[in-house]
C-alpha positions as CSV (number, residue, x, y, z in Angstrom):
1,X,32.9,58.2,0.6
2,X,34.3,60.1,3.3
3,X,34.5,63.9,3.1
4,X,36.2,66.6,5.4
5,X,34.6,69.7,5.8
6,X,36.6,72.5,7.5
7,X,34.5,74.8,9.8
8,X,34.9,77.9,11.8
9,X,34.1,77.4,15.1
10,X,33.6,80.1,18.1
11,X,36.7,79.8,20.1
12,X,38.7,77.2,17.5
13,X,38.7,75.3,14.4
14,X,36.9,72.2,13.5
15,X,36.7,69.8,10.6
16,X,33.3,67.5,10.0
17,X,33.7,64.1,9.0
18,X,30.9,63.3,6.6
19,X,30.0,60.2,4.8
20,X,27.0,60.0,2.4
21,X,25.9,63.2,3.6
22,X,25.5,62.6,7.3
23,X,28.0,64.1,10.0
24,X,29.8,60.9,11.8
25,X,31.9,63.0,13.7
26,X,34.7,65.9,14.1
27,X,38.2,66.8,14.3
28,X,39.3,69.6,16.6
29,X,42.8,70.6,17.5
30,X,43.9,70.0,21.2
31,X,44.7,73.2,22.9
32,X,47.4,71.8,25.0
33,X,49.7,69.9,22.7
34,X,48.4,70.9,19.1
35,X,47.4,67.2,18.1
36,X,44.3,66.9,16.1
37,X,41.6,64.8,18.0
38,X,38.7,63.1,16.4
39,X,35.4,62.9,18.1
40,X,33.1,60.1,17.1
41,X,29.4,61.2,16.7
42,X,27.6,64.5,15.4
43,X,27.5,66.0,18.8
44,X,29.9,64.6,21.0
45,X,32.6,67.1,22.1
46,X,33.8,65.5,25.3
47,X,35.2,61.9,24.6
48,X,37.7,61.4,21.7
49,X,38.2,58.4,19.9
50,X,41.4,58.8,18.2
51,X,44.2,61.5,18.0
52,X,47.5,62.3,16.3
53,X,49.9,65.1,15.9
54,X,49.6,64.9,11.9
55,X,46.3,65.7,10.5
56,X,46.9,63.5,7.4
57,X,47.7,60.1,9.7
58,X,44.6,61.1,11.7
59,X,42.5,60.9,8.7
60,X,43.9,57.4,7.6
61,X,43.0,56.4,11.1
62,X,39.6,57.6,10.8
63,X,38.9,56.0,7.5
64,X,40.5,52.4,8.7
65,X,37.7,52.5,11.5
66,X,34.8,52.7,9.0
């Protein structure tokens, strides 16, 4: 089961993507166009995997990738 845990992040907002207690990635908001961007991996902050302007659509894309 995938859980989304919202977190305050210095300089912005983040949402951890957690499966069975392990963080598999996180979602951040793009500062340029306001889209939501998914970064695969617990520490990856440079190379995004998926993005969408709608957070719920992005969550659906993330869930389909598992």
